[in-house]
N, C-alpha and C positions, 0 to 999 in steps of 0.2 A: 447256526450262524456259518457263513461261508468263510474259506480260508482267507480270501481277500479282504472280507471285512474285519477279520481278526488281525491281519497284518496291518491294516490301516489304523484300528484302535491302537495296537501296539506302538506304531509309529507315533501317533499323536500323545501317547503317555510318556514317551521318552523325554528326559529333560533336554533341553537345547543349550548346549554350550555356546553355540554361535549361530547366526542365521544361516539357513540352508538354501543355496542356489541349485535348483534342478535343471540342468541342460537337457533338452530333448532334441535328438538329431538321428536321422535315419541311419547313418553309417558313422562308426568311429574306429578308433584304434583296435585291432591292429591294421585296419585299412589305412591307406595313406592317400591323401588328397588335400585340396585347399581347405575345404569345410572342416575336414577332421583335424587339420593342423590348427585351424582357428579356434575350435571349440577346445581342443587340448591346451593350447597356449593361454587361453582365457581362464580356463579351469585352474591351471597351474598359478596364474597370477592372483586370481581371487583366493585361492588357498593361502597363498603368502600374506595376504592381507587380512587373514583372521576369519574368513568365511568357511563354512562347510560346503562341500561340492558334490553332487551326484550327476552322473551322466546316464540317461535312459536312452537306449538304442536298440536296434534289431539285433537278433541272435545269430545272424549269418551274414556274410558279405555277399553282395549282388553278384560278384565273380565266381562265387563257390556256394551257392544257396544250400547245397545238400550237406555242407560241413557246419554243424552247429558249434557255436562258440560257447565258452562257460556261461552259466546264467548270471553269475556275479563274480566280479575280479576287482582288484585294486591296482591301478596303474598310476604310478607316480603320485601316490597319495589320493587319487580320485576314485571315488567309489563308482564303479561301472555296473549298470544293471542291463542286461540283454533279455529282450522279450520276443515271442514268436510273432511271425507276420506271413501274411498271404497277399495274393494279388501281383501287381506289377511293381518293378523296381522304381517306377516314376511316381507311383502313388500306392506305396505299400500300407496295407491295412494292419494295425496293430492295437487293438482296443485295450489290451492289457496295460497300456501306458498309465491308465487311470488308477492302477494298483499302487504306483510308485511315486505319487505326488501328494499323498495325503499330509505328510509332515513338512512340505516345502514352505519356505516363506516367500519365495519367488520362483516362477517357472520361466526360463528362458528357452524359447523355442528357436530352432535354427532352420531356415528355409521354408518354402510355401509349398506344403505337401498335406498329406492326411493328417499328421500331427498338428499342423497349424490349424486346420479346420475342426478337428475333433475337439481339441481342447478349447478352442473358441465356442463351439456349439455346446460343450459340456461344462462351460464356465459357471452356469446358473447353479449347477451342483457343486462343483469343487471350490468356487468363489476365491480363488487364488489369484493375486496379482501377476499378470503375465506381460512380457516384453517379446518381441520377435526380431531377429536379424534376418534380412531377405535373401542374401547370398545369391543375387541375381535372379531371384523368382524362378520362373519355368519358361523363360524365353531363350534357352540357351541354343535352340535350333528354330528353324522356321516350319518344322512339321506340325501338322494340326494347327496352324497359326490362327485361323478364324475362331476354331472352337477355344483355343486358349484365350483369346481376347475377350469372347463372350464370358468365359468362366471368370477371368480376371475382373471384369467390370460389374459383375454380379456376386458370385459366391466369395470370391477373394475380398471384395469390398465389405460384404456383410461380416466375414470372419474377422476382418481387421479392426472392426469396432469393439471387439472383446479385449483388445490388447491396450495397456497403458500407453506403450510406445512401440512405433514401427521404426526399427532402426535399418537404414540403408547403408551398405557397406561400399558405396561408390556414387559418384555424381550421376553415372548413367542409371544406377538403380533409383536414385532419387527422382531423376526426370521421368521415369516410368511410374513409380509409386505415388508421386505427388498428385497424379490424376484422380486416385481413389483415397489417399490419405494426406490431405493438405498440410497436417501438422507433423508429418514424418521427419526425422532428422538423420543426419549422415555421421556415422562413426566409421571410418575407414578401417579396413582390416590392418592388423600389425603384421610384421614380418620377423621371423625367427632369424635375425640377421646374424646370430652367433654360429649356427650350425655349419655354414659354408664359408664363413668369414675369411676373406683375403687368400683363397686358395687357387684362383684361376692362374694359369701359366704366366710367368713373368716375361716370357718372350712371345712376341705375336706369332700365333699359329693359325693355320687355316683349318680349324677344327671348331665345329659348331655343337652346342648341347641344347636339346630340348627336354623339358621336364614336365610331366603331367600325366593324368590318367588317360588311357588310350580311348577316347570318346570321339564320336563322329564330329562333334562341334570344334574340336581341336584341329581339324583339317590337316591331319599328317600327310595325306595324299598330296596337298598343295606344297607342303614343305619338302617332300620327296622330289616333286616336279622342279622345284627350284635347286634341289641338290643335284639333280640330273644335268642342269644347265651349268652349274658350277664345275662339276667334274670334267665336262666336255671342254670348258675354258681352261681349267688347270686341274691336273690329276691329282694335286696334293690335298684337295678338300675332303674332309671327313665329317660325317653327322653322327652323334651318339643320341639315340632316342631312349629316353629314361622315364619309366613310369610303371603303373598297374593296369592290368588288363580291365576293361570295362565293356562298353558295347562293341569295341574292337578288342581282338585277342592276338597273341603273338603270331598265330599262323596267318591271320589276315594281314598283318604288317610285313611279315616275310614274303608273302605273295606280292604285295605292293612293291616291295624292294626288288624282287626278282624281275617283275614286270619291266622295271626301269634299268635292269642290268646294274644294280647298285650294290651287289652283295660285297664287293671289296671296300666300298666307300662309306657304308652304313652299318652301325653296330646297334643292337638292341639290348637293353638292360632291363629285365623284368623284376619289379618289386625289390630292387637292392636296398641295403641299409644305408644309412647315411655316410658311413665311412667309404662304402664302395662308391657313392655318388661323389664324395670329395675327390676320390681318386680319378674319376672320369673328368670332373671339372678342372683338376689340375693340369690336364693336357690340352685345355681348350682356351680360347679368347673370346668367343662370341656365344650368345644365347639367342635362340630364335624361337618364336611362336607364331604359327599361322592361324591361330584360333579365330573363328568367326565371331565368337561371343566370349566375353568374360564378365563375372560379376565385379571383379576388382583388378586382378593381375598380380596377385600375391607372389607367384613364382619369379615374375620378372624382378621384384624387388630383392628376393633372396638371391637371384643371379647377380644383381648389382653389388650386393654384399659381398660376394665372392671376387668382384673384379672384372665379371664378364660384361661386355657391351651388349644390350639388347637390341636385337631387330624384330620389331613387333608388326603383326598385321594391324591395319588402321581401323580396328573396331572401336566403339565408342569409350570403353574403359581404358584402352591402350592409348587413345587420342588424349584423354584426359591426363593420364600419367605422363605422356610426352610433353604435354603442355606445361608441366611443372618442372621437367627435368629435360634440358635441351639436348643432353647427350644421347638420349634414346633416338634410335632410327626407326621411323615408320615406313612400311612397305606395303605394296598391294600384292598380296600372295595369290590372287586369283590370276596374276600374270606372272609365269615362272621366270621370264627373261628380265623383268623389272625387278622382281624380288631378288634374284641372283645378283643383279647389279648393286642393289642396295646393301647386300651382304658383303660383296667385294669392297664397297665403299666404306663399309663399317670396319673391315679388316684394315684397310689403308689408314684409317683413322687411329685404330689401336697401335699400328706400327709407327704413325708419326707422333703421336701425343704420349704414348708410353705411361709412365707412372703418374703424371698429372691427371690423365684421364681415369686411371684406375682409382686414384684418390677421390676424385670428384664423385664417381659412382658410388663408392663405398659411403662417402659422407652423405650422399642423398639417401641411401638406404637406411642409415642411421636414424633419420627423422621419423621412420615407422616402426621403432622398437616397441615390443609389447608392453614395456613399463608405461609409455605414454598412453597408448591405446587403452590398456586396462584401467588407467585412471579415470577416463572418460566413461567407461562402462560402470565403474564403481560410483561415480558421481550421479550417473543415470539410477542405479539401484537405490542410492541413498535418497534421491529425489522422490522416490516411490515410498520412501519410509523404511527401507531395508538398512539396518545399521549394523556394522561389525565393530 
């Protein structure tokens, strides 16, 4: 008998003190990003509500694939299992996932990737109820768009049939997935509104923060173009770029900064901890994102909770967010002069409206607390018959 079969039988033989939710996600802590934060916060919330939680993820970070992480670890009470993988970071192959779901009461898959397809096609063997959260699907960039559309309408459609529920994390996701999953639902992501709460500068400052992984779709080049215009108009402007390396690294960004002669006006912070990010936010009044695609816009809400006024590229997710929160400023970051003007207008708004604007931004962010969002997921789990 193989080791994996013995492990599975041992798992099944263990008495269950509470239902076990197994989250399957390609990247998790210590990596930092929107999806990682969502899974971590949802896992913490379900633990608080009496469930057991396991996260199955890959054994290295995409930014450092040669550095193997511990095969098993407990983080904030969450049982984290890391498995080997091969192939591309866009579609990492990790068949060992099947070794760690034998005792699951429910499998919650995050994102549309290998795990989504493999667990769907293997469902006739594992027979576990499954839900999936879309996290933007795989349309973050227009690269290979024709192939993506064909894949989406064929293989993704077929895989989705194995899931009890497809959960879209934004209105823009629902508009995409309703074409193949007519009964999909929306549960918008929660925001960790406590970690940066009320830390933005109390005085209006010509300082902008952007936070997020250094991915091509975030269009940091467009944001730097706008920053170059701002600095020419007023030398007091400064931009802090905060995030983790991804398909762009620090050297790429430093080169982009140097090409625009912005070395004195732009600061890079690579994978800082939350306290370091708080210190950066404390000197700023504005948050900006030139991203051409977002699954939801989680980081904009975290910025609002800090009291930063967001200036956001008018993609689908950000337009939806701005439609509900009129203080948010939308801009076209493909036009540097127009984006710079929008940022200047946002600064003038902060200077004019002061604490009243700050309070309205923080109150708007409070509506996305994880307590409320987690309850919607718990209701979904219970509707499938998973009771804690």
